[in-house]
LODO-954369 format. One record per residue (C-alpha): residue number from 0; residue in three letters; x, z, y. Coordinates in pm, 1 decimal. Layout:
num NUM, residu ALA, u X, w Z, v Y
...
end
This chain:
num 0, residu UNK, u 2035.7, w 1212.7, v -2867.7
num 1, residu UNK, u 2199.8, w 1431.3, v -2602.7
num 2, residu UNK, u 2230.5, w 1130.1, v -2369.3
num 3, residu UNK, u 1866.4, w 1041.9, v -2425.5
num 4, residu UNK, u 1756.9, w 1396.0, v -2335.8
num 5, residu UNK, u 1966.3, w 1388.3, v -2021.6
num 6, residu UNK, u 1831.2, w 1048.8, v -1933.1
num 7, residu UNK, u 1476.9, w 1168.9, v -1994.5
num 8, residu UNK, u 1528.7, w 1472.9, v -1773.1
num 9, residu UNK, u 1680.9, w 1248.5, v -1506.7
num 10, residu UNK, u 1399.1, w 997.5, v -1484.0
num 11, residu UNK, u 1128.5, w 1263.4, v -1501.0
num 12, residu UNK, u 1298.3, w 1458.0, v -1224.3
num 13, residu UNK, u 1328.2, w 1150.8, v -1001.6
num 14, residu UNK, u 965.7, w 1062.1, v -1076.3
num 15, residu UNK, u 845.4, w 1405.7, v -963.0
num 16, residu UNK, u 1056.4, w 1398.4, v -645.9
num 17, residu UNK, u 951.7, w 1044.8, v -554.1
num 18, residu UNK, u 588.3, w 1137.6, v -616.6
num 19, residu UNK, u 628.4, w 1411.0, v -352.4
num 20, residu UNK, u 793.8, w 1163.3, v -113.9
num 21, residu UNK, u 513.1, w 914.4, v -174.3
num 22, residu UNK, u 257.5, w 1185.4, v -99.7
num 23, residu UNK, u 414.0, w 1264.3, v 239.6
num 24, residu UNK, u 452.2, w 897.7, v 334.7
num 25, residu UNK, u 93.5, w 820.0, v 238.5
num 26, residu UNK, u -23.7, w 1089.4, v 480.1
num 27, residu UNK, u 191.2, w 932.8, v 752.5
num 28, residu UNK, u 50.9, w 586.7, v 673.6
num 29, residu UNK, u -315.5, w 675.0, v 630.2
num 30, residu UNK, u -393.2, w 945.5, v 884.5
num 31, residu UNK, u -437.1, w 703.6, v 1175.4
num 32, residu UNK, u -542.5, w 373.3, v 1013.5
num 33, residu UNK, u -912.9, w 464.5, v 972.9
num 34, residu UNK, u -935.5, w 537.1, v 1345.7
num 35, residu UNK, u -737.5, w 242.7, v 1482.1
num 36, residu UNK, u -1051.5, w 64.9, v 1603.5
num 37, residu UNK, u -1165.8, w 381.9, v 1779.7
num 38, residu UNK, u -814.7, w 424.2, v 1924.6
num 39, residu UNK, u -839.6, w 70.7, v 2064.2
num 40, residu UNK, u -1166.3, w 172.5, v 2229.7
num 41, residu UNK, u -997.5, w 482.1, v 2377.2
num 42, residu UNK, u -729.2, w 256.6, v 2527.7
num 43, residu UNK, u -997.5, w 76.1, v 2728.1
num 44, residu UNK, u -1146.0, w -201.8, v 2510.2
num 45, residu UNK, u -1522.8, w -161.4, v 2480.1
num 46, residu UNK, u -1661.4, w -504.2, v 2382.9
num 47, residu UNK, u -1732.7, w -471.6, v 2006.4
num 48, residu UNK, u -1614.9, w -827.0, v 1933.7
num 49, residu UNK, u -1285.9, w -772.0, v 2114.6
num 50, residu UNK, u -1241.1, w -437.7, v 1938.6
num 51, residu UNK, u -1274.8, w -605.8, v 1596.7
num 52, residu UNK, u -1034.7, w -888.4, v 1680.9
num 53, residu UNK, u -773.1, w -672.4, v 1854.7
num 54, residu UNK, u -782.2, w -412.7, v 1578.6
num 55, residu UNK, u -720.7, w -686.4, v 1322.2
num 56, residu UNK, u -423.2, w -821.5, v 1517.3
num 57, residu UNK, u -274.3, w -475.8, v 1579.3
num 58, residu UNK, u -317.3, w -370.7, v 1216.8
num 59, residu UNK, u -160.7, w -698.6, v 1107.4
num 60, residu UNK, u 157.5, w -669.8, v 1313.8
num 61, residu UNK, u 323.1, w -409.3, v 1089.4
num 62, residu UNK, u 276.8, w -598.3, v 760.6
num 63, residu UNK, u 370.8, w -933.1, v 923.2
num 64, residu UNK, u 709.7, w -800.9, v 1032.5
num 65, residu UNK, u 748.2, w -614.7, v 702.4
num 66, residu UNK, u 680.4, w -937.3, v 510.0
num 67, residu UNK, u 954.6, w -1114.9, v 703.8
num 68, residu UNK, u 1209.2, w -837.0, v 654.2
num 69, residu UNK, u 1125.6, w -718.1, v 299.4
num 70, residu UNK, u 1339.9, w -975.1, v 111.5
num 71, residu UNK, u 1639.9, w -870.4, v 322.2
num 72, residu UNK, u 1584.4, w -497.3, v 264.7
num 73, residu UNK, u 1510.8, w -555.3, v -105.1
num 74, residu UNK, u 1831.3, w -752.9, v -161.5
num 75, residu UNK, u 2029.2, w -494.5, v 36.4
num 76, residu UNK, u 1890.5, w -214.3, v -181.5
num 77, residu UNK, u 2038.7, w -377.3, v -494.1
num 78, residu UNK, u 2384.9, w -360.7, v -332.5
num 79, residu UNK, u 2382.7, w -47.3, v -115.2
num 80, residu UNK, u 2140.6, w 167.1, v -317.1
num 81, residu UNK, u 1764.0, w 221.4, v -333.3
num 82, residu UNK, u 1796.6, w 580.2, v -205.0
num 83, residu UNK, u 1961.6, w 455.7, v 114.5
num 84, residu UNK, u 1672.0, w 216.2, v 173.2
num 85, residu UNK, u 1417.3, w 493.1, v 120.6
num 86, residu UNK, u 1601.8, w 709.6, v 374.2
num 87, residu UNK, u 1619.1, w 426.8, v 626.1
num 88, residu UNK, u 1250.2, w 340.8, v 596.1
num 89, residu UNK, u 1122.0, w 700.0, v 613.3
num 90, residu UNK, u 1317.5, w 781.7, v 929.3
num 91, residu UNK, u 1214.8, w 452.8, v 1093.6
num 92, residu UNK, u 847.1, w 503.2, v 1010.9
num 93, residu UNK, u 863.2, w 861.5, v 1139.5
num 94, residu UNK, u 1012.1, w 753.8, v 1472.5
num 95, residu UNK, u 778.1, w 461.8, v 1534.8
num 96, residu UNK, u 469.1, w 653.6, v 1424.7
num 97, residu UNK, u 550.0, w 912.9, v 1688.5
num 98, residu UNK, u 601.6, w 642.5, v 1951.1
num 99, residu UNK, u 256.8, w 501.2, v 1867.0
num 100, residu UNK, u 112.1, w 820.7, v 2009.4
num 101, residu UNK, u 266.6, w 732.9, v 2348.3
num 102, residu UNK, u 97.3, w 392.0, v 2375.3
num 103, residu UNK, u -100.5, w 337.0, v 2694.4
num 104, residu UNK, u -235.6, w -11.3, v 2619.5
num 105, residu UNK, u -320.7, w -235.6, v 2326.4
num 106, residu UNK, u -15.8, w -453.8, v 2404.7
num 107, residu UNK, u 216.2, w -155.9, v 2367.3
num 108, residu UNK, u 36.9, w -61.5, v 2046.2
num 109, residu UNK, u 90.9, w -412.0, v 1909.3
num 110, residu UNK, u 464.0, w -420.9, v 1993.7
num 111, residu UNK, u 533.2, w -76.7, v 1847.3
num 112, residu UNK, u 348.2, w -166.5, v 1526.6
num 113, residu UNK, u 571.1, w -474.3, v 1499.8
num 114, residu UNK, u 888.7, w -264.3, v 1521.5
num 115, residu UNK, u 742.3, w -21.8, v 1269.0
num 116, residu UNK, u 700.5, w -305.4, v 1020.0
num 117, residu UNK, u 1042.6, w -460.5, v 1079.8
num 118, residu UNK, u 1223.8, w -138.4, v 989.8
num 119, residu UNK, u 997.5, w -15.8, v 710.2
num 120, residu UNK, u 1019.7, w -147.9, v 352.3
num 121, residu UNK, u 942.9, w 192.8, v 201.8
num 122, residu UNK, u 719.0, w 66.6, v -79.6
num 123, residu UNK, u 967.2, w -186.0, v -220.7
num 124, residu UNK, u 1256.1, w 61.5, v -202.8
num 125, residu UNK, u 1067.0, w 349.1, v -365.0
num 126, residu UNK, u 918.8, w 132.7, v -643.2
num 127, residu UNK, u 1259.8, w -23.9, v -714.0
num 128, residu UNK, u 1419.0, w 322.8, v -726.0
num 129, residu UNK, u 1161.2, w 454.3, v -971.8
num 130, residu UNK, u 1158.7, w 136.0, v -1182.7
num 131, residu UNK, u 1538.7, w 141.8, v -1211.1
num 132, residu UNK, u 1537.2, w 472.7, v -1402.3
num 133, residu UNK, u 1205.0, w 465.2, v -1590.9
num 134, residu UNK, u 1204.9, w 359.4, v -1959.4
num 135, residu UNK, u 1043.6, w 19.3, v -2000.5
num 136, residu UNK, u 757.9, w 151.2, v -2211.8
num 137, residu UNK, u 667.5, w 416.1, v -1950.2
num 138, residu UNK, u 652.9, w 195.3, v -1639.7
num 139, residu UNK, u 273.5, w 178.5, v -1625.3
num 140, residu UNK, u 241.5, w 553.2, v -1675.4
num 141, residu UNK, u 509.0, w 634.8, v -1415.1
num 142, residu UNK, u 392.1, w 394.0, v -1146.7
num 143, residu UNK, u 39.9, w 520.0, v -1212.2
num 144, residu UNK, u 157.6, w 868.0, v -1115.0
num 145, residu UNK, u 331.6, w 729.2, v -805.1
num 146, residu UNK, u 1.6, w 565.3, v -715.6
num 147, residu UNK, u -176.8, w 894.6, v -779.1
num 148, residu UNK, u 56.7, w 1072.5, v -536.6
num 149, residu UNK, u -7.1, w 797.0, v -287.6
num 150, residu UNK, u -379.7, w 839.6, v -326.3
num 151, residu UNK, u -360.7, w 1216.9, v -285.9
num 152, residu UNK, u -180.7, w 1150.4, v 41.9
num 153, residu UNK, u -442.9, w 893.0, v 130.0
num 154, residu UNK, u -704.9, w 1154.9, v 48.9
num 155, residu UNK, u -544.1, w 1418.2, v 273.0
num 156, residu UNK, u -432.1, w 1184.4, v 551.5
num 157, residu UNK, u -767.7, w 1058.7, v 683.7
num 158, residu UNK, u -917.5, w 1408.3, v 659.1
num 159, residu UNK, u -622.0, w 1555.4, v 847.7
num 160, residu UNK, u -638.4, w 1277.6, v 1105.9
num 161, residu UNK, u -1016.0, w 1308.8, v 1145.6
num 162, residu UNK, u -1009.6, w 1684.2, v 1193.9
num 163, residu UNK, u -718.3, w 1654.1, v 1440.5
num 164, residu UNK, u -893.8, w 1379.5, v 1637.2
num 165, residu UNK, u -1217.2, w 1580.3, v 1660.7
num 166, residu UNK, u -1030.5, w 1902.8, v 1749.3
num 167, residu UNK, u -805.3, w 1757.3, v 2019.4
num 168, residu UNK, u -1057.4, w 1490.2, v 2133.2
num 169, residu UNK, u -760.2, w 1255.3, v 2158.6
num 170, residu UNK, u -620.9, w 1003.3, v 1910.3
num 171, residu UNK, u -267.9, w 1030.3, v 2052.4
num 172, residu UNK, u -228.4, w 1370.3, v 1886.2
num 173, residu UNK, u -297.6, w 1225.5, v 1540.7
num 174, residu UNK, u 25.6, w 1023.2, v 1560.3
num 175, residu UNK, u 229.3, w 1317.6, v 1690.0
num 176, residu UNK, u 110.9, w 1547.8, v 1411.2
num 177, residu UNK, u 144.0, w 1310.8, v 1118.8
num 178, residu UNK, u 489.5, w 1173.7, v 1204.1
num 179, residu UNK, u 611.7, w 1513.5, v 1080.1
num 180, residu UNK, u 526.6, w 1411.8, v 723.5
num 181, residu UNK, u 757.8, w 1108.9, v 741.9
num 182, residu UNK, u 1044.5, w 1338.1, v 841.3
num 183, residu UNK, u 956.3, w 1572.1, v 552.6
num 184, residu UNK, u 978.8, w 1272.8, v 315.6
num 185, residu UNK, u 1318.9, w 1184.5, v 462.0
num 186, residu UNK, u 1444.6, w 1539.7, v 406.7
num 187, residu UNK, u 1319.8, w 1558.0, v 46.6
num 188, residu UNK, u 1486.5, w 1225.4, v -36.5
num 189, residu UNK, u 1813.3, w 1322.4, v 131.9
num 190, residu UNK, u 1844.0, w 1659.1, v -41.1
num 191, residu UNK, u 1692.9, w 1608.9, v -385.6
num 192, residu UNK, u 1705.4, w 1243.0, v -495.9
num 193, residu UNK, u 2016.2, w 1157.0, v -698.0
num 194, residu UNK, u 2029.5, w 784.8, v -767.1
num 195, residu UNK, u 2189.5, w 713.0, v -1107.1
num 196, residu UNK, u 2526.4, w 542.4, v -1099.8
num 197, residu UNK, u 2578.0, w 196.8, v -1241.4
num 198, residu UNK, u 2241.5, w 64.1, v -1119.6
num 199, residu UNK, u 2368.6, w -148.8, v -830.6
num 200, residu UNK, u 2430.7, w -521.1, v -823.6
num 201, residu UNK, u 2784.3, w -649.3, v -751.3
num 202, residu UNK, u 2865.1, w -639.2, v -378.8
num 203, residu UNK, u 3127.9, w -910.4, v -365.4
num 204, residu UNK, u 2883.4, w -1194.5, v -310.3
num 205, residu UNK, u 2588.0, w -1170.8, v -78.7
num 206, residu UNK, u 2330.7, w -1432.5, v -186.1
num 207, residu UNK, u 2177.6, w -1646.8, v 83.2
num 208, residu UNK, u 1803.7, w -1637.5, v 145.8
num 209, residu UNK, u 1774.4, w -1981.4, v -18.6
num 210, residu UNK, u 1973.4, w -1851.0, v -315.6
num 211, residu UNK, u 1740.6, w -1554.5, v -346.0
num 212, residu UNK, u 1435.7, w -1784.5, v -342.5
num 213, residu UNK, u 1591.4, w -1993.3, v -619.7
num 214, residu UNK, u 1661.0, w -1683.2, v -827.7
num 215, residu UNK, u 1297.9, w -1573.0, v -794.7
num 216, residu UNK, u 1174.6, w -1925.6, v -871.4
num 217, residu UNK, u 1355.7, w -1918.5, v -1205.2
num 218, residu UNK, u 1147.5, w -1618.0, v -1316.3
num 219, residu UNK, u 838.9, w -1823.3, v -1398.0
num 220, residu UNK, u 634.1, w -1528.9, v -1522.0
num 221, residu UNK, u 673.3, w -1346.6, v -1189.1
num 222, residu UNK, u 540.0, w -1627.8, v -970.1
num 223, residu UNK, u 165.9, w -1581.9, v -1044.9
num 224, residu UNK, u 200.6, w -1216.3, v -943.7
num 225, residu UNK, u 261.8, w -1320.1, v -582.5
num 226, residu UNK, u -96.7, w -1448.2, v -566.6
num 227, residu UNK, u -225.8, w -1133.8, v -740.8
num 228, residu UNK, u -56.1, w -903.1, v -489.9
num 229, residu UNK, u -143.6, w -1116.4, v -187.7
num 230, residu UNK, u -514.2, w -1140.4, v -275.1
num 231, residu UNK, u -536.2, w -770.6, v -365.9
num 232, residu UNK, u -398.0, w -655.3, v -31.9
num 233, residu UNK, u -574.1, w -927.5, v 167.9
num 234, residu UNK, u -908.9, w -819.3, v 26.2
num 235, residu UNK, u -858.5, w -448.1, v 94.2
num 236, residu UNK, u -728.8, w -499.3, v 446.8
num 237, residu UNK, u -982.1, w -764.9, v 547.9
num 238, residu UNK, u -1248.8, w -498.3, v 596.5
num 239, residu UNK, u -1059.2, w -170.8, v 631.6
num 240, residu UNK, u -970.8, w -191.5, v 1006.1
num 241, residu UNK, u -1334.4, w -229.3, v 1114.4
num 242, residu UNK, u -1495.1, w 6.5, v 861.6
num 243, residu UNK, u -1490.6, w 290.8, v 1115.0
num 244, residu UNK, u -1706.7, w 81.8, v 1350.6
num 245, residu UNK, u -1943.5, w 1.2, v 1062.1
num 246, residu UNK, u -1963.4, w 371.3, v 970.2
num 247, residu UNK, u -2044.7, w 448.3, v 1332.2
num 248, residu UNK, u -2344.0, w 214.2, v 1301.9
num 249, residu UNK, u -2457.2, w 375.6, v 974.9
num 250, residu UNK, u -2406.5, w 737.6, v 1085.2
num 251, residu UNK, u -2545.4, w 704.5, v 1436.4
num 252, residu UNK, u -2429.0, w 902.9, v 1737.1
num 253, residu UNK, u -2299.5, w 1224.0, v 1576.5
num 254, residu UNK, u -2038.4, w 1462.7, v 1712.7
num 255, residu UNK, u -1830.4, w 1466.7, v 1395.3
num 256, residu UNK, u -1795.7, w 1088.7, v 1349.7
num 257, residu UNK, u -1419.0, w 1101.0, v 1294.7
num 258, residu UNK, u -1454.0, w 1360.8, v 1018.6
num 259, residu UNK, u -1718.8, w 1146.0, v 844.3
num 260, residu UNK, u -1497.6, w 837.5, v 877.0
num 261, residu UNK, u -1202.6, w 1028.3, v 733.9
num 262, residu UNK, u -1418.4, w 1158.6, v 447.8
num 263, residu UNK, u -1542.4, w 807.7, v 363.8
num 264, residu UNK, u -1182.3, w 690.3, v 327.4
num 265, residu UNK, u -1081.9, w 1005.7, v 144.2
num 266, residu UNK, u -1341.3, w 974.0, v -133.5
num 267, residu UNK, u -1183.9, w 642.3, v -230.7
num 268, residu UNK, u -854.8, w 826.0, v -268.8
num 269, residu UNK, u -1023.9, w 1104.4, v -466.9
num 270, residu UNK, u -1165.9, w 855.1, v -715.8
num 271, residu UNK, u -827.1, w 685.6, v -736.1
num 272, residu UNK, u -668.3, w 1024.1, v -806.7
num 273, residu UNK, u -899.7, w 1064.9, v -1104.7
num 274, residu UNK, u -857.1, w 713.4, v -1243.0
num 275, residu UNK, u -495.5, w 604.8, v -1172.3
num 276, residu UNK, u -307.7, w 821.0, v -1428.2
num 277, residu UNK, u -553.0, w 717.9, v -1699.7
num 278, residu UNK, u -534.7, w 347.3, v -1606.9
num 279, residu UNK, u -154.7, w 354.2, v -1581.4
num 280, residu UNK, u -118.3, w 517.7, v -1921.6
num 281, residu UNK, u -368.2, w 279.4, v -2078.6
num 282, residu UNK, u -189.6, w -25.1, v -1934.8
num 283, residu UNK, u 124.3, w 65.4, v -2135.0
num 284, residu UNK, u -87.4, w 68.1, v -2453.3
num 285, residu UNK, u -360.8, w -195.4, v -2420.9
num 286, residu UNK, u -178.5, w -437.9, v -2190.4
num 287, residu UNK, u -135.1, w -485.2, v -1817.6
num 288, residu UNK, u -340.1, w -803.2, v -1805.1
num 289, residu UNK, u -643.6, w -636.0, v -1960.9
num 290, residu UNK, u -628.6, w -339.8, v -1721.2
num 291, residu UNK, u -597.1, w -577.0, v -1422.4
num 292, residu UNK, u -906.7, w -763.7, v -1543.1
num 293, residu UNK, u -1109.6, w -441.5, v -1575.1
num 294, residu UNK, u -999.1, w -303.4, v -1238.6
num 295, residu UNK, u -1057.9, w -623.5, v -1041.6
num 296, residu UNK, u -1402.3, w -677.4, v -1191.3
num 297, residu UNK, u -1508.4, w -319.6, v -1118.4
num 298, residu UNK, u -1370.8, w -330.6, v -763.3
num 299, residu UNK, u -1548.3, w -658.0, v -692.6
num 300, residu UNK, u -1883.2, w -524.5, v -812.7
num 301, residu UNK, u -1859.7, w -205.6, v -603.1
num 302, residu UNK, u -1825.0, w -401.6, v -280.0
num 303, residu UNK, u -2185.6, w -523.8, v -317.4
num 304, residu UNK, u -2357.0, w -183.7, v -260.9
num 305, residu UNK, u -2125.6, w -128.6, v 37.4
num 306, residu UNK, u -2249.0, w -452.1, v 191.9
num 307, residu UNK, u -2612.9, w -348.3, v 134.2
num 308, residu UNK, u -2575.2, w 20.0, v 232.1
num 309, residu UNK, u -2882.7, w 148.1, v 422.4
num 310, residu UNK, u -2705.8, w 469.5, v 530.8
num 311, residu UNK, u -2367.8, w 640.2, v 540.4
num 312, residu UNK, u -2421.9, w 833.7, v 215.6
num 313, residu UNK, u -2484.3, w 524.4, v 2.4
num 314, residu UNK, u -2176.0, w 373.4, v 161.9
num 315, residu UNK, u -1962.5, w 678.2, v 77.9
num 316, residu UNK, u -2089.1, w 681.1, v -283.0
num 317, residu UNK, u -1999.3, w 312.0, v -313.8
num 318, residu UNK, u -1650.2, w 382.9, v -175.5
num 319, residu UNK, u -1604.7, w 642.2, v -449.2
num 320, residu UNK, u -1699.3, w 386.6, v -714.5
num 321, residu UNK, u -1456.7, w 137.9, v -560.9
num 322, residu UNK, u -1175.3, w 393.2, v -581.7
num 323, residu UNK, u -1226.2, w 435.2, v -957.2
num 324, residu UNK, u -1106.5, w 76.4, v -1006.4
num 325, residu UNK, u -900.2, w -29.3, v -707.2
num 326, residu UNK, u -627.2, w 230.4, v -763.2
num 327, residu UNK, u -522.2, w 79.6, v -1093.8
num 328, residu UNK, u -442.3, w -266.5, v -957.2
num 329, residu UNK, u -116.3, w -223.6, v -764.9
num 330, residu UNK, u 61.2, w 15.7, v -1008.0
num 331, residu UNK, u -34.1, w -204.1, v -1302.3
num 332, residu UNK, u 82.5, w -518.3, v -1120.5
num 333, residu UNK, u 411.0, w -353.5, v -1019.1
num 334, residu UNK, u 467.7, w -222.0, v -1371.8
num 335, residu UNK, u 409.8, w -573.1, v -1504.7
num 336, residu UNK, u 662.7, w -711.8, v -1255.7
num 337, residu UNK, u 909.8, w -441.4, v -1358.2
num 338, residu UNK, u 880.1, w -551.8, v -1721.0
num 339, residu UNK, u 941.6, w -912.4, v -1617.1
num 340, residu UNK, u 1243.0, w -848.6, v -1391.5
num 341, residu UNK, u 1607.8, w -791.3, v -1491.7
num 342, residu UNK, u 1710.0, w -438.0, v -1391.0
num 343, residu UNK, u 1991.6, w -548.2, v -1156.1
num 344, residu UNK, u 1753.3, w -769.6, v -957.5
num 345, residu UNK, u 1453.9, w -539.5, v -927.0
num 346, residu UNK, u 1521.6, w -446.7, v -564.5
num 347, residu UNK, u 1541.9, w -813.5, v -470.7
num 348, residu UNK, u 1230.0, w -904.3, v -670.5
num 349, residu UNK, u 1026.9, w -610.0, v -540.8
num 350, residu UNK, u 1139.9, w -710.2, v -191.3
num 351, residu UNK, u 984.3, w -1054.7, v -236.3
num 352, residu UNK, u 670.2, w -924.7, v -406.4
num 353, residu UNK, u 634.2, w -669.8, v -125.4
num 354, residu UNK, u 641.9, w -964.7, v 113.3
num 355, residu UNK, u 337.7, w -1103.4, v -67.6
num 356, residu UNK, u 165.0, w -766.5, v -31.2
num 357, residu UNK, u 258.0, w -741.4, v 336.5
num 358, residu UNK, u 140.3, w -1096.5, v 405.0
num 359, residu UNK, u -195.2, w -995.4, v 260.0
num 360, residu UNK, u -193.6, w -688.3, v 483.6
num 361, residu UNK, u -123.3, w -915.4, v 782.3
num 362, residu UNK, u -370.8, w -1194.1, v 709.8
num 363, residu UNK, u -646.5, w -959.3, v 590.0
num 364, residu UNK, u -702.4, w -763.9, v 915.0
num 365, residu UNK, u -657.3, w -1077.3, v 1128.1
num 366, residu UNK, u -909.1, w -1296.0, v 943.7
num 367, residu UNK, u -1128.2, w -998.0, v 857.7
num 368, residu UNK, u -1150.4, w -897.2, v 1223.4
num 369, residu UNK, u -1240.7, w -1251.1, v 1329.6
num 370, residu UNK, u -1486.9, w -1285.3, v 1039.0
num 371, residu UNK, u -1651.3, w -950.5, v 1117.8
num 372, residu UNK, u -1689.5, w -1049.2, v 1482.5
num 373, residu UNK, u -1842.4, w -1385.2, v 1386.0
num 374, residu UNK, u -2053.9, w -1302.3, v 1080.5
num 375, residu UNK, u -2081.6, w -923.4, v 1067.6
num 376, residu UNK, u -1913.8, w -659.6, v 854.8
num 377, residu UNK, u -2178.4, w -674.5, v 580.8
num 378, residu UNK, u -2097.1, w -1039.8, v 517.5
num 379, residu UNK, u -1726.2, w -962.3, v 503.6
num 380, residu UNK, u -1786.6, w -684.2, v 249.8
num 381, residu UNK, u -1964.5, w -937.4, v 29.0
num 382, residu UNK, u -1675.1, w -1181.4, v 70.5
num 383, residu UNK, u -1430.9, w -904.4, v -28.8
num 384, residu UNK, u -1618.9, w -852.9, v -354.6
num 385, residu UNK, u -1610.0, w -1225.7, v -430.1
num 386, residu UNK, u -1234.5, w -1236.6, v -365.1
num 387, residu UNK, u -1172.8, w -965.9, v -624.0
num 388, residu UNK, u -1364.0, w -1167.7, v -882.7
num 389, residu UNK, u -1153.8, w -1474.1, v -791.3
num 390, residu UNK, u -838.4, w -1266.1, v -833.2
num 391, residu UNK, u -956.2, w -1153.0, v -1175.0
num 392, residu UNK, u -1009.3, w -1516.0, v -1279.8
num 393, residu UNK, u -657.0, w -1600.9, v -1159.2
num 394, residu UNK, u -515.5, w -1320.2, v -1374.9
num 395, residu UNK, u -703.6, w -1447.5, v -1679.3
num 396, residu UNK, u -580.9, w -1803.5, v -1614.5
num 397, residu UNK, u -218.1, w -1760.6, v -1507.1
num 398, residu UNK, u -80.7, w -1413.9, v -1584.3
num 399, residu UNK, u 80.7, w -1349.5, v -1921.4
num 400, residu UNK, u 205.0, w -1031.1, v -2084.8
num 401, residu UNK, u 587.1, w -1020.1, v -2079.1
num 402, residu UNK, u 810.1, w -1041.4, v -2380.3
num 403, residu UNK, u 1159.5, w -908.9, v -2349.8
num 404, residu UNK, u 1323.2, w -921.2, v -2011.7
num 405, residu UNK, u 1634.4, w -1077.3, v -2155.7
num 406, residu UNK, u 1445.4, w -1394.3, v -2235.5
num 407, residu UNK, u 1396.4, w -1457.7, v -1866.9
num 408, residu UNK, u 1733.6, w -1353.4, v -1726.6
end
C-alpha cells in the first residue's frame, strides 16, 4: 500500500509537471502558425496562388524532417531516457524558432523549418514519458489532461502572436517573443521532472531500423493506428496553413486582422479545453474505439458550416464546434496505443506513430495548399470533413479494443 501511494504521488506529480511543459511548448508551436501565410506575404510573395503553395511547402518541412527522424529519437529515448529527449527537443525548438525570426526569404524559412523538424521529436518523447509512469487504467484520463494543457497553450499562443504582430507591425517579433516559452519548458523539465528508474530498455544492443520495423510489425493491433493518426493530422493540416487568408476574405480589410485570426484559432482550443478532460475520462470507461467514433463524426460534420460560412462570425462559431470533438482524437488514439504497447518499447512505438502524425502534417499542408490554389479553400474544407468521416469508418472496420498487453509482447 505504501508503494502504491508513492507510485500514485509520483505519476500525478510527473503528469502535472509535463502538463505545464506541454502548455509552454504549445505556445511556442502555435503562436506563429496561424500567420505563416501572412509572413510569407511580408517576405515578398504577393500572388495568392503562390502564397498558398509556398505556405503549404514551408509548413510541411518541419513535420517531414520530424517524420524521418522520429523513429531514431523514439528508439533512443527507450535507452537513454525520455527526459533527455524532452530536454533535447525543447532546446532545439527554442533555438530554431528564434532563428525563424531572422529569415529574410521564403527559402531561408523553408530550410530553418527543416532543421527545426529534424531536431524536434517533443511529442513522442513527452507522451512516452507520461505513458511510462501512468497506470494502465488512467491513460485516457492522463493523456486527456496533457491534451488539455496543449490546447490551453494553443488558445494562448495565437492570441499572443496576433496581439504581438499587430502591436509591432512585424511578424519577425512573434518568433523572438515566443521562443522564450520553449526555453521555459526546457528549464521546468530540467529542474522538476524526475524520470522513474527501471523504465529503460537494455542498452547493450542497438536495434537496426529494419529490426525496429519488424518489431512494430509484430504488434498487429497497433498497425491500423498509423492510418488513424496519419489521416487525423493530414485533415487538420490540409486547411490550417491557408485559413488566415480565408479569414482575410471573410473579415475584409480591417486593422485588427491578426487578432481576429488568432481568436478564430483560439476558440478551437477553448472548446478543446472544455471537452478533452471529459472525453479522456470517458474513453477509459466506455472504450477508446467508441470515443474515436464520436469525435471523428462530430469533427467531420462541423467542417461543413466552415465551408459554407458567409462571414467571419459563422466561421468562428463553427471552429468552436469543431474544437469540441477534434481535441479528443489524438489523446484517445495515443492512450489506445499505450494500452497496446509493451512498456519497455513505448518510446520506440510512439516514435513510429509520431512519424505517421508528422507525415500527415507534411502531406496535409502540401496537398492542401495546392488544392486550395486549384479549387478554393471552401472546397478543401468540405474535403476535410469527408476525410474525417472516412477515418471514422476505418476505426469501425479495423481498430479493436486491446486486451492485455502481455498477449502481444
